[in-house]
Every structure is written in structure tokens, then in C-alpha cells.
N, C-alpha and C positions, 0 to 999 in steps of 0.2 A: 486822306483821313474818311473823307466821305464815302469812298468805296468800302472801307473797313466797316464802317457803321452799318452800312447796307447788309452786308454779308453777316454781321454779328445779329442783326435784327432777324433775317432770314433764318439763320441758324437757329436763334432762340425761339423764334415763332414755330418752327419745324419740330425743334424738340418740345415744345410746349403742346403741339398737336398729336405728337408721337406718344407722349407721356399720358395725354387725356385719352387718346386710343387704348394704349394699354392698361389704363386704369379702368375704363368702361369694359374692356375685354374680361377682366380680372373680377369685376363687380359682377357681370353677367354669369361668370362661371360660379362665383360664390353664390350668387341668388338660385341658380340651376341646382347646386350641389344641396343648398339649404332646402329647396322645395322636393327634391327627390328624397332627403332624409325625413322630411316632414310627412311625405306620403307613404313612406315605408313604416314610420311610426303609427299613422293611422291605420294602415292595414294590418300591424302586429295588434293594435288594440282590438280592430274589428274580429280579428281570428281569435285573440284571447277571450273576449266577451261571447263570441258565438259558442267557442268550445266549453266555457264555463257554463252558460246557461244550458247546453246540452248535457253535460255531466251533473248539474244540478237537477234536471229533469229525470234522469236515470236513477239518481239516488233517491228522489221522491218515489218515484214509481216502486223501485225496489223495497222502499220503506212500506208501502202499502201490502205488496205481496208478502213480506217479513211479517208484517202484523196478522195478515190472514194465516199464516203459517203457526204463528203464535197461538192463535185462538184455537188451534188444533189441541194442544195442550189442555188449554182451559176445559174443551169438551170432555176430556177424559177426567177432569177434577170436579166438573160440576154435575155430569150426568152419568148415573149408575146403570140406567137401563141401557142395554145393548142396542136395542133398535132406535132408542132415542139418539144415542150417539151416533150412529150411522146415518141417521136422517139429517142430524146436524152436519156432519162431516160431508154429506153430500152438498148441503147449502153451501158450505165453505169451499167445496170443488166449483161452484156454479161462480162464486164470488172470484175466485181465483182465474179461473177462464176469462172473466171479463178483465181481471188485472192484467193478463199475460199480453193483450194485444198491444195496450200502451208501453208496456215494457220492453216488448219487441220493437216498437217503432222508435223508441228512445235509443236502443242499441243501434238500430239501423243508421240513425242520425249521427251518431258518434264514429261508426265505421266510416261513414261519408267524411265527416270532419277530422278524423284522425287525432292524433298521430298514431301509428300502428300498435304501439305498446299499449295505448289506453283502449284502442279498438279491440284488442285481443282480450284486455281485462273485461272489457263489456261483454264480449261474446261468452267468456266464461261465467258471467253473472247469468246471463239468458240460457245458458246449458244447465248451469245449477238449478235454475227456477223449473226448466223442463224435467230434470230428473226428479225433483221433489214433488211435481205435481204428479208425476207418474208413480212415485211412492204413495203419494196419497189416494190415487185412484185404487191401489192394491189395499190400502187401509179401509176404504169404503167398501171392499169386496169382502173384507174380515178375512184376508190371508194371514197365514200364520208369520209371524215376525215382521209382519208389515210395517208395525208401529215403530219397531227398532230402525228399520232400512228409512223410513221417513224422518225420524230424529238424526240419523247419519246424513241423509241428503239436505236436510234444513241446516245442519251445521256445515256442509260444504258451501250451501248458499251465502251463510253468512261470512265464510271466510273469503269466498271469491268477490263478496261485495266489497269487503275490507281491503282486499288486493285492489280492486278498481279504485277505490278512493285513493289509496296510495300514488296508484299510477296517474290518476287526475291531477293529484294535489303536486306531483313533480312535473307534470306536463304544464300545468298553469303557471307554475312557479319559473319554469324554464323560457316562458316567452317573455 
């Protein structure tokens, strides 16, 4: 009976060691999986925050640009003298040139940050701003029907900004 007790004790001890080893291995794997999941969640949060900030910066710069476009209409309402109008429009063009660089920088950041659908929408906003600025130059040169072309360009700018906002909303919501 003594021999059996030793074998039972060895078998029981071996089983306990093996069970302990399997438990430790399982716990290590679970900890590794949990750490990887945590790292992935933190990465997603950083990407989402970075993109959201880039999108907000572009919307802010587009708002500044859009406000300057809006003031062109005010010029036509407030000033009746053509020379005064053209002078004020030229002042607005200078302000728009100053606003264009930050807008372009914001678009470049979004192109870098992605995703491609939002980058394309941001490029669309920049292209529309460029077209509208060119149309305003023609207004300042008093070209025929330049005001109508400017108004149409300004409308495209607003449309492309709305498309960007929708793409950004979808992108941030999907992260």
C-alpha cells in the first residue's frame, strides 16, 4: 500500500504542476490578448482624435473663407459707387489670399491623415475655393457676368463643404 500512496502522491503532484503550468500559460495568453486589444483601442482613439481635429480645422478655415465670400454680396448691397465696390472687393481678395494658405494646409493634413474618401472631399473644398477666388478676381477686373460666375462658384464651394462635412461625419463615426 505504501508504494501506491507514493505513486498517487507523485501523480497528484505532477497533475497539480501541470495544471498550474496550463493555468499560467492561459493567463499569460489572456493578458497578452488584453494588452493587444487595449493598444488597438488606444490607437483607434488617437487616430479618431487626430482626424477629428484635422476635420474641425478645415471646417473652421472654410468658415473663414465662406464668410469672406459672403461679404462680397454685402459690398454690392452697401456700396453704390463702382470704384468703391472694386476697391472693397480688392481688399476682400487680399483677405482671401491670406485665408487660402491655412485652408490649403488643413487639406494637406487631411490628405495625410485619410481616409481617401475624406481626403477627396477636402480636395474638392480646396478646388472650389480656388475657383471662387479666381471668379472674384474677374469680378475685381469688372468683367461682364463675373458676378454671376462668382455666385455659382461660391455655391459650389458651399456644396463641396457640405459634402466634406458628411464624409468626415461618416469617417469619424466609423472608427
